[in-house]
C-alpha positions, 0 to 999 in steps of 0.5 A: 127272624122268620116271616109268617106266611101272609102275615097282615103286618107285611104290606106290599104297597104298589105306587101307581098313577096315570101320569107318565112322561113316556107312556101316559096311563101305563098302569091301566094299559090292557094286557090280554084283557086285563089292566096292567095294575090288575095283572101286577096285584094278582101276581103280588098276592101270590107271594107267601110273605105278603099279607096285604096288597095296597095300591097307593095312587094320588089325589090328582083327579087324573088318577080317579080311574086308578081308584075306580079299577081298584074299587071294582076289583076289591083292591084296597087303594090309598090316595096321597101326595102327588110328588111326595111319594115318601109321604104317600107310602108313610100314610098308607102304611099307617092306615093299613097298620103295616109293620113291614112295608114292601115297596113296588112300582105299578109298572111291573105286571110280570113281577115274580112272587118268588122274587118278592119272597126272596127279598122279604126273607133276606130282610127278616133273616139278616135283621137289616133296616132295609133290603132290596134286590137291586140298588142304583149305580154304582151298585151292579144290577143282577135282577131284571128290571121289572122285578124290583122289590124294596123292604123296610120296617115301619119305624125306619120308614117313619124315620126317613119320613121325618129326616129326608129332605131332598126332592129326589129322596121324597119322590123316589121313597127309599134313597135315604136308606142307601145313599149315606153309608152307615146310616142304616144296615142295608142288605142287597139280595143279589140274584144268582145267576145275574139277570140284570140285562133283562128288561121286564117293565112297562115304561114305554110303548116298546116295553108294553109290546114285549109284555103283551107278547109274553102274556099272549105266549102264556095264553093270558094266564099268569102262573108263569115264573121268572125262570119261565120268562127268561126261557121264553125270551132266550128262545125269542131274541127278536122279542128281546129286541123290541125294547133293547134300546130303551134307556132307564131313567136315572134314579135321581131324576125327579118329575119336572112337572111339579 
């Protein structure tokens, strides 16, 4: 099955909140004159397979600034449960009449629209229940951190919403789809060549420093591709060193504040 360009039933939902243990307020950090979440939304909207882009934040008063920024820019924003992010996604998908949900996180301001399209097309063309361009260990990452894209149908998201019980499955939204072999048809859209060693997210101050350098290199523009980013990084190993020592969180880790 082929996906029609910009079909409104394909909804990218970006989870974003101000609370972050390693970089509080990261989704609104300034990147060459724009908040990080705005940088991301602009790039996601360029994906040919995406019909709507929604920011899903929380009902916590601390996330009022996220709502304010989205409203000021005309970006649809949904507010839901703070720690049951699966519930937040399900209710946002209901509200925006999504038939296909593309899950993204709000710490990916250089995400490549073509990488989103590659993963969404893999979902439709394979007839899978769930598709992703990366899965946690023991699977090997071949896509840079910061390009993560997950795709699921509304019907299957609803099933997970009913059935998933563990805290980490509720907080991390999609583990229910791939943790038990055979429960769903899962497609992993590996990247060729393997770019899994590159880190292009904003989760720490070191990450933010790198992303700011990259945007400054492109003079604050945002039309660059993943290929362009990799070329710049390969020419500037000293930039790659900025966040080379950052260790990613375990996908089963849950927020101890709740």
